[in-house]
Each structure stands twice: as C-alpha cells, then as structure tokens.
C-alpha positions in Angstrom: -40.7 -14.5 -132.5 -36.9 -14.5 -132.7 -35.2 -11.1 -132.6 -31.4 -11.3 -132.7 -29.2 -9.1 -130.6 -27.9 -7.5 -133.8 -31.4 -6.4 -134.8 -31.9 -2.6 -135.3 -35.0 -0.6 -134.5 -35.9 1.9 -137.3 -38.5 4.6 -136.6 -40.0 6.3 -139.6 -41.1 10.0 -139.8 -42.4 10.2 -136.2 -42.5 14.0 -136.2 -44.9 16.6 -135.0 -46.0 17.2 -138.6 -48.2 14.2 -138.5 -50.5 15.7 -135.9 -51.6 18.5 -138.1 -55.4 18.4 -138.7 -55.0 18.7 -142.4 -54.1 15.0 -142.6 -57.7 14.1 -141.6 -59.0 11.0 -139.8 -56.4 8.4 -138.7 -56.6 4.9 -137.3 -54.7 3.3 -134.4 -55.1 6.1 -131.8 -52.8 4.2 -129.4 -50.0 3.8 -132.0 -47.7 6.2 -130.2 -48.2 4.3 -126.9 -47.4 1.0 -128.5 -44.4 2.5 -130.3 -43.1 4.1 -127.1 -43.3 0.8 -125.3 -41.3 -0.9 -128.0 -38.7 1.9 -128.0 -38.3 1.8 -124.2 -37.8 -2.0 -124.2 -35.4 -1.8 -127.2 -33.3 0.8 -125.5 -33.3 -1.3 -122.3 -32.1 -4.3 -124.2 -29.1 -2.4 -125.5 -29.9 -2.8 -129.2 -29.4 0.0 -131.8 -32.0 2.6 -132.7 -32.1 4.6 -135.9 -34.4 7.6 -136.4 -35.6 8.5 -139.9 -36.6 12.1 -140.3 -38.5 13.5 -143.3 -37.2 16.8 -144.5 -39.7 17.7 -147.2 -38.8 20.0 -150.0 -42.5 20.7 -150.7 -43.3 24.4 -149.7 -46.7 23.5 -148.2 -45.6 20.3 -146.4 -46.0 20.1 -142.6 -42.7 18.2 -142.6 -40.7 21.1 -144.1 -37.6 22.0 -142.2 -37.7 25.3 -140.3 -41.1 24.8 -138.8 -42.4 23.0 -135.6 -43.8 20.0 -137.6 -40.2 19.0 -138.6 -39.4 18.2 -135.0 -39.7 14.7 -133.5 -42.8 13.8 -131.5 -41.9 14.0 -127.8 -42.2 10.2 -127.4 -39.6 9.6 -130.0 -36.9 12.2 -129.5 -33.5 10.6 -130.3 -31.0 10.1 -127.6 -27.3 10.7 -127.8 -25.7 8.0 -130.0 -28.9 7.2 -131.9 -28.3 8.1 -135.6 -30.8 10.4 -137.3 -31.2 9.8 -141.1 -32.8 12.6 -143.1 -34.7 11.7 -146.2 -36.6 13.6 -148.9 -38.6 10.8 -150.5 -40.8 8.0 -149.3 -38.0 5.5 -148.8 -35.6 5.8 -145.9 -32.9 4.2 -148.1 -33.2 6.5 -151.2 -30.4 9.1 -151.2 -29.4 8.4 -147.6 -26.7 6.5 -145.9 -29.0 4.2 -143.9 -28.2 1.0 -145.8 -24.5 1.5 -145.3 -24.9 2.2 -141.6 -27.0 -0.9 -141.1 -24.6 -3.1 -143.1 -21.5 -1.7 -141.2 -23.2 -2.4 -137.9 -24.2 -6.0 -138.9 -27.9 -5.2 -138.6 -29.6 -7.7 -141.0 -32.9 -7.8 -139.1 -34.9 -4.5 -138.8 -37.8 -3.9 -136.5 -39.7 -1.0 -138.0 -42.7 1.3 -137.3 -43.8 4.8 -138.0 -46.0 6.7 -140.4 -47.7 6.8 -142.9 -48.4 3.0 -143.2 -49.2 3.1 -146.9 -46.6 5.8 -147.7 -43.2 6.0 -146.2 -43.6 2.9 -144.0 -44.6 0.7 -146.9 -42.0 2.2 -149.3 -39.2 1.8 -146.8 -40.2 -1.8 -146.0 -40.3 -2.8 -149.7 -36.9 -1.1 -150.3 -35.3 -2.8 -147.2 -36.5 -6.2 -148.4 -35.1 -5.6 -151.9 -31.8 -4.8 -150.3 -31.8 -8.1 -148.5 -32.8 -7.1 -145.0 -35.3 -9.1 -142.9 -38.0 -6.7 -141.7 -40.5 -7.1 -138.8 -43.2 -4.4 -139.1 -44.9 -3.4 -135.9 -48.3 -2.8 -137.3 -50.1 -1.4 -134.3 -47.4 1.2 -133.9 -48.1 2.5 -137.4 -51.1 4.5 -138.6 -52.5 6.1 -141.7 -55.4 8.4 -142.8 -58.7 8.1 -144.6 -58.6 9.0 -148.3 -60.8 8.9 -151.4 -63.7 7.3 -149.6 -61.6 4.6 -148.0 -61.4 4.4 -144.2 -58.0 4.6 -142.5 -58.4 1.1 -141.1 -59.1 -0.3 -144.6 -56.0 1.5 -146.2 -53.8 0.3 -143.3 -55.1 -3.3 -143.7 -54.5 -3.3 -147.4 -51.0 -2.1 -147.0 -50.2 -4.9 -144.5 -51.7 -7.5 -146.8 -49.4 -6.3 -149.6 -46.3 -6.5 -147.4 -46.8 -9.5 -145.1 -44.9 -12.6 -146.2 -43.4 -11.0 -149.3 -41.5 -8.0 -147.9 -41.8 -8.4 -144.1 -43.3 -10.1 -141.1 -46.2 -8.2 -139.8 -46.4 -8.3 -135.9 -47.9 -6.6 -133.0 -46.1 -4.6 -130.4 -46.8 -7.2 -127.8 -45.2 -9.9 -130.0 -42.1 -7.8 -130.5 -41.8 -7.0 -126.8 -41.9 -10.5 -125.5 -38.4 -11.6 -126.8 -36.7 -8.3 -125.6 -34.7 -8.4 -122.4 -36.5 -6.7 -119.5 -39.5 -5.9 -121.6 -42.2 -7.7 -119.5 -42.8 -4.7 -117.2 -43.3 -2.5 -120.3 -46.0 -4.5 -121.9 -48.9 -3.5 -119.7 -50.3 -3.5 -116.2 -51.4 -6.9 -115.0 -55.0 -6.6 -113.7 -56.5 -8.5 -110.8 -57.5 -11.6 -112.7 -53.9 -12.1 -113.8 -54.3 -11.1 -117.4 -52.3 -8.5 -119.3 -54.6 -6.1 -121.3 -52.1 -5.7 -124.1 -51.1 -9.4 -124.5 -54.5 -10.8 -123.7 -53.0 -13.5 -121.4 
C-alpha cells in the first residue's frame, strides 16, 4: 500500500462517550489497540493528525459537551499542533473547516478510523470521497454496536462492503503500518518462531 508523505490521519469521535454501557454490545474489542498503534507510527513518521470531536446538541447524548463523555479517550488525546475539529452531525465535513484545512495542507490522501463504523465513520468517508479525497479506512480500528437483531460484526461488515472500492480503500492496521517510517516495532512483538502475531508473517 502506498501512503504519501502528504497523507493525513483523521480520527473520528474517539471520545469517552462511546464507552457508555447504553450503546450495547460492540465488535472489535482490540480496535483501540490497533488505532493507537497506527497513531503512534503516524506521529513518528511526522505526518499530520486531525482529531474530529463530536459535540452533540442532543440533551441525552453521551457526547454532549460539559460531561466526561465529551472528552477524548486516553489513547487518542490530541498533542500540541494537532487540530481538533468539532462537529454536530455525522459528517466531519458538514459545517466544519476540515476540508479547507486538508486542502490548504495539500492532504489529498486521508487515512481514517474511529466510531461508529456505520454512522459517523461511514458518513465522513462518503463525504470525503465526494469532495475528491482518497480515503484509506482502517477497518480493525473501527467498531460499531448490535442493533435491531443484527450483530455488531454484521453491521460493521455491511458498512465496509458499501464503502470499499466506491468511496474508500478498506485496509487493516497492519497494512497501514507497513509503509510508515519506523513503524515495524509498533506492529507487534515477534514471537519465538519468527512470526508477527498482528501481521501473520
């Protein structure tokens, strides 16, 4: 996979709100681990990081400003110089300055992950593609929840099927890590037989 130096990493709605039990049963329990690996390698490579934060206007939302859920998850707290884009809808581009920031920085390729797969992630990916950006979606650093008799894995998979090839390239964290400078040590521990448990090689 080719990831240009000008590519930007976009993290979507990775806030403490998503851990509230009211969301129900999720998939990808290791999504935060995978995402943190990508973020660490991305920062080490010197590429730009953009954090999207959902500031819900719904009174009952766990994402509403002024409560703990609005804060970033500890693995994804922005560093100095990393822009934070606040949104109030499913798309990180609707009513925000994200597109302008990306265009001004020459970031035509976006590597993206976050939550929820079939909600803000899918909406943001579709919007980005419609604006002309190339999007690489790190699917195992995303997750969703079971709904209406559908398992979380099923909903996640359907969202990916709808996006892949049309709006984005669906990839794993391991595939994204490989082209990044200095990322090898962040992929996984090499076990005694010489294989890497995350890469499977």
